[in-house]
Structures are given as structure tokens and as C-alpha cells.
C-alpha positions as CSV (number, residue, x, y, z in Angstrom):
1,E,206.8,29.2,2.9
2,F,204.7,31.3,0.5
3,E,203.2,34.8,0.2
4,R,199.7,35.7,-0.8
5,N,199.0,38.8,-2.9
6,D,196.2,40.0,-5.2
7,A,197.7,38.0,-8.1
8,G,197.5,34.6,-6.2
9,T,199.9,32.4,-4.3
10,D,203.6,32.6,-4.8
11,E,205.1,29.3,-3.6
12,E,208.7,28.2,-3.8
13,P,209.1,24.8,-5.5
14,T,210.4,21.9,-3.4
15,P,213.6,20.4,-4.8
16,V,213.1,16.8,-6.0
17,T,216.0,14.3,-5.4
18,V,216.2,11.4,-7.8
19,F,217.9,8.3,-6.6
20,V,219.2,5.8,-9.2
21,P,220.5,2.4,-7.8
22,L,224.2,1.9,-8.0
23,E,225.5,-0.5,-10.7
24,L,229.1,-1.7,-11.3
25,V,230.1,-3.2,-14.7
26,P,233.6,-4.6,-14.9
27,S,235.3,-5.2,-18.3
28,P,237.6,-8.1,-19.3
29,V,241.3,-7.7,-18.5
30,F,243.2,-6.6,-21.6
31,V,246.8,-7.9,-22.0
32,D,248.8,-6.1,-24.7
33,G,245.6,-4.8,-26.2
34,T,243.9,-8.2,-26.4
35,P,241.1,-9.4,-24.1
36,S,242.4,-12.2,-21.8
37,T,240.8,-15.5,-21.1
38,P,240.4,-16.3,-17.4
39,S,241.4,-19.7,-16.1
40,T,238.8,-22.0,-14.5
41,D,239.2,-20.3,-11.1
42,G,238.5,-16.9,-12.7
43,S,242.1,-15.6,-12.4
44,V,244.1,-14.1,-15.2
45,T,247.7,-15.0,-15.8
46,V,250.0,-12.8,-17.8
47,V,253.7,-12.8,-18.6
48,E,256.1,-10.1,-17.1
49,E,256.7,-7.1,-19.3
50,S,253.1,-7.2,-20.6
51,S,250.8,-4.2,-20.5
52,V,247.8,-5.1,-18.3
53,V,244.6,-3.0,-18.4
54,Q,241.7,-3.4,-16.0
55,Q,238.6,-1.2,-16.4
56,C,235.2,-0.8,-14.7
57,M,232.2,1.5,-15.1
58,A,229.7,2.5,-12.5
59,T,226.3,4.3,-12.8
60,G,223.9,5.7,-10.2
61,Q,222.5,8.8,-8.6
62,P,224.0,10.3,-6.5
63,A,227.0,10.1,-8.8
64,P,229.5,7.3,-7.7
65,T,233.2,7.5,-7.3
66,L,235.6,4.7,-8.2
67,T,238.8,3.6,-6.5
68,W,241.2,0.6,-7.0
69,T,242.7,-1.6,-4.3
70,K,245.3,-4.4,-4.5
71,N,245.1,-6.9,-1.7
72,G,242.9,-4.5,0.2
73,V,245.3,-1.5,-0.1
74,R,244.4,1.4,-2.2
75,V,246.3,1.8,-5.5
76,Q,247.7,5.3,-5.7
77,G,249.4,5.0,-9.0
78,D,253.1,5.4,-9.9
79,S,255.4,5.3,-12.9
80,R,254.1,1.8,-13.9
81,A,250.5,1.9,-12.6
82,T,248.3,4.7,-13.9
83,I,244.6,5.4,-13.3
84,D,242.5,7.2,-15.8
85,I,239.0,8.4,-14.9
86,S,236.2,9.8,-17.1
87,G,232.5,10.2,-16.7
88,T,229.3,12.2,-16.5
89,E,226.9,13.3,-13.7
90,S,225.5,9.8,-13.4
91,S,228.3,7.5,-14.6
92,V,232.0,7.1,-14.2
93,T,234.7,4.9,-15.9
94,S,238.1,4.1,-14.4
95,R,240.9,2.3,-16.1
96,L,244.0,0.9,-14.2
97,T,247.0,0.3,-16.5
98,I,250.1,-1.6,-15.3
99,S,253.0,-1.5,-17.8
100,P,255.4,-3.1,-17.8
101,A,254.0,-5.7,-15.4
102,S,256.3,-7.6,-13.1
103,P,255.7,-10.6,-10.7
104,T,255.4,-8.1,-7.8
105,D,252.2,-6.8,-9.4
106,S,250.4,-10.2,-8.8
107,G,247.5,-9.8,-6.5
108,S,243.8,-9.4,-6.0
109,Y,242.6,-6.2,-7.6
110,S,239.2,-4.6,-6.6
111,C,237.3,-1.8,-8.4
112,I,235.1,-0.2,-5.7
113,A,232.1,2.0,-6.6
114,Q,230.7,4.2,-3.8
115,N,228.1,6.9,-3.3
116,P,226.4,8.2,-0.1
117,I,223.8,5.4,-0.4
118,D,225.6,2.3,-1.5
119,S,228.9,0.6,-2.2
120,L,229.8,-2.2,-4.7
121,A,233.0,-4.0,-5.6
122,S,234.3,-6.2,-8.4
123,T,237.5,-8.2,-7.8
124,Q,239.9,-9.8,-10.2
125,Q,243.0,-12.0,-9.3
126,V,245.9,-11.2,-11.6
127,N,249.0,-13.4,-11.7
128,V,252.2,-12.1,-13.3
129,I,254.7,-14.9,-14.1
130,K,258.3,-14.7,-15.2
131,S,259.1,-15.2,-18.8
132,E,261.3,-18.1,-20.0
133,A,263.2,-18.6,-23.3
134,P,262.2,-21.7,-25.3
135,I,263.9,-25.0,-24.6
136,I,263.5,-27.8,-27.1
137,N,263.0,-31.3,-25.7
138,R,266.0,-33.2,-26.9
139,S,264.9,-36.8,-26.1
140,L,266.8,-39.6,-27.8
141,G,265.5,-42.8,-29.3
142,I,264.0,-44.3,-32.5
143,N,260.8,-46.3,-32.4
144,V,258.7,-48.0,-35.1
145,D,255.0,-48.1,-34.8
146,E,252.6,-50.9,-35.9
147,G,252.4,-49.5,-39.4
148,G,256.1,-49.4,-39.9
149,E,256.5,-45.7,-39.5
150,I,259.8,-44.5,-38.0
151,I,259.2,-42.1,-35.0
152,T,262.0,-40.1,-33.5
153,S,262.8,-36.6,-32.2
154,V,265.2,-33.8,-32.9
155,G,267.4,-35.0,-30.1
156,Q,268.5,-37.9,-32.4
157,P,271.5,-36.9,-34.5
158,E,270.4,-38.9,-37.6
159,V,267.9,-41.4,-38.9
160,Y,267.9,-43.6,-42.0
161,V,264.6,-44.2,-43.8
162,N,263.8,-46.9,-46.4
163,E,262.8,-45.7,-49.9
164,S,259.0,-45.0,-49.9
165,G,259.0,-45.2,-46.1
166,T,257.6,-42.7,-43.6
167,V,259.4,-40.9,-40.8
168,V,258.0,-38.7,-38.1
169,V,260.3,-36.4,-36.1
170,E,258.8,-34.9,-33.0
171,C,259.7,-31.4,-31.7
172,T,258.3,-30.1,-28.5
173,A,259.5,-27.1,-26.5
174,S,258.8,-25.4,-23.2
175,G,258.9,-21.7,-22.4
176,T,256.8,-18.7,-21.3
177,P,255.0,-17.4,-23.3
178,S,254.4,-20.7,-25.0
179,P,256.8,-20.9,-28.0
180,Q,255.8,-21.4,-31.6
181,T,257.7,-24.0,-33.5
182,V,258.5,-24.1,-37.2
183,W,260.4,-26.6,-39.4
184,F,262.7,-25.8,-42.3
185,R,265.2,-27.6,-44.5
186,V,268.7,-26.3,-43.7
187,D,270.3,-26.8,-47.1
188,N,267.9,-24.5,-49.0
189,G,266.1,-22.7,-46.2
190,M,262.7,-24.1,-47.3
191,L,260.0,-23.6,-44.7
192,I,258.0,-26.7,-44.1
193,T,254.2,-26.1,-44.4
194,A,251.2,-28.2,-43.5
195,D,250.8,-29.7,-47.0
196,G,252.6,-32.2,-49.2
197,L,254.8,-35.3,-48.6
198,I,257.1,-33.2,-46.4
199,R,254.8,-31.4,-43.9
200,R,254.5,-30.0,-40.4
201,E,251.7,-31.7,-38.4
202,A,249.4,-29.9,-36.0
203,S,251.3,-31.4,-33.1
204,G,254.5,-29.7,-34.3
205,A,256.1,-32.9,-35.7
206,L,257.8,-33.1,-39.1
207,R,256.3,-35.9,-41.2
208,I,257.9,-37.2,-44.4
209,E,256.0,-39.8,-46.5
210,M,257.1,-41.7,-49.6
211,F,260.8,-41.0,-48.7
212,Q,263.2,-40.7,-51.6
213,G,266.8,-39.6,-52.2
214,S,265.9,-36.0,-52.9
215,F,264.2,-35.7,-49.5
216,A,267.5,-36.5,-47.7
217,G,269.3,-33.8,-45.8
218,R,269.3,-31.8,-42.6
219,Y,266.0,-30.5,-41.1
220,A,265.8,-28.0,-38.3
221,C,263.1,-27.3,-35.7
222,Q,263.0,-23.7,-34.4
223,A,261.1,-22.7,-31.3
224,E,260.5,-19.0,-30.6
225,N,258.7,-16.7,-28.2
226,S,259.1,-13.1,-27.2
227,V,262.1,-13.9,-25.0
228,G,264.3,-16.0,-27.3
229,V,264.9,-18.8,-29.8
230,D,266.0,-22.4,-29.6
231,E,266.9,-24.6,-32.5
232,E,267.8,-28.2,-33.1
233,A,268.5,-30.2,-36.3
234,I,268.4,-33.8,-37.4
235,D,269.9,-35.5,-40.4
236,I,267.5,-37.7,-42.4
237,W,269.1,-40.1,-44.9
238,L,267.9,-42.6,-47.4
239,A,269.0,-46.1,-46.4
240,E,271.3,-47.7,-49.0
241,K,269.9,-51.1,-48.1
242,P,266.4,-51.6,-46.9
243,M,266.4,-51.3,-43.1
244,P,264.6,-54.2,-41.3
245,I,261.6,-53.2,-39.2
246,I,262.7,-53.9,-35.7
247,Y,259.9,-53.4,-33.2
248,P,260.5,-52.8,-29.5
249,P,260.7,-55.9,-27.3
250,D,257.1,-55.6,-26.1
251,R,255.7,-55.7,-29.7
252,K,255.4,-58.3,-32.4
253,S,256.0,-57.8,-36.1
254,G,253.1,-60.0,-37.1
């Protein structure tokens, strides 16, 4: 409506509504402050007691709202699950933090953005697995490869090596999270590095080349993760007499 007077027409402006399409942008899942790497099926696996953060941002006009669901049920938040929301008139960010995570937190999480015009969702499968202390594989046996190298493992109590010979001692361990292994010499506490005649290989095995009397002694492999530690040692001695190279029955010496 408008009124006419001597000065002209007085007309009320018509409000203009601006619509901006709804967009939803999820962020990577952060585990203990580090972006996670999804598996081939897109799921994220974390170890119990971790801090798990999921976040998404939505933009649009009318302004959207964000909610979280787990397996289709809205997440309300509790002492371990907190939801933080921030934003402006046209965008909003929501962060869901679960800490410490437990196996019961496993599920399909959805961040849902809604306004009066549209609705979008982003879904992420999160698997929380139980932690396990490291266990070193204590397999027994001594083998000699085609090059004459002695190959054994920390499950073997001792091994004798010819002078100038080579010995490889394997050390593998299971556990969750995956344990890290280190080697050290027990008599002096020397940590074995990746260089030199006595070295730790990328596989985690101890390798000693050009064996001599000063190399003889006890060597220990230690496996550690956030749950615990396991350790096993092996005695490596210089053979007083040259040890004959005895190949397994299915191999020939030449």
C-alpha cells in the first residue's frame, strides 16, 4: 500500500528474501589430535581410551542447524560425548568429541544439516577396538639361508656364530596399538641403531655382520605400545670352532 501527497508517492519497500543453497562440509576424524586415515571401506578404527573428534560445517540461507546421530539416534551428549557449536547468520560448525572412547562408542555417526528448504547428511563409521599389550613372537628354530647367514628369532635361547659370519635375529610382536620394537645390548645398555655392523633392520630384525668376539653377549628386543611392554633376549656367542653350515633337508649346500 502507498499514500499519495503533494511531495509524491510514499511506498513501503517489499522485503527481499535471499536463498542460498545448503552445503555440508565434513572434516577428517581426528584421533588424539591427529587426522585419521580411513580404511578402504571408508571407516575409521581407533583404540579405546583415545580422544575422537568429528566435525562438520554447513552454509546456506536460511541459516542451517546441525545435529548428530549415532545409528539413527540423536546424540544428546554426556560426560564423555560433548557437542560444541559455533557459527554466523549463514554458516554453522559443530564438533562432536568423544573422550575417552570405548568399544560401546562404535557406530555410524551422521552430521545432519537442516533448514526450512533442504536437508543434507554426512555419515562416518567409527570402530573403537580394545587395546592389547604387546606380545613378542617367541618362535624357535635356527635356519641357514643360501648365503650362509644364520637366521633365528628371540625365542631361541642362544646361537653360535662363526668368526666373520652373519646372524639375523627376528623380532615380531602383536598388540593394539601396533607396538614399536627396539634392540639393545644388555651388558652395556647400548641401543642398536640402523647403521653399522650391528644394526636394526627396517623389518625389526637384529643383524650382525663380520661377527667377532667383542660382539658376543646378550641382546634384547623390547616391544612397547601405550598399554604395556614385552621383552625377550637371546645370547649370541662366537663359535670356538667353525660351525659347519648345515642346510635344511630340502636344500643343498652346493
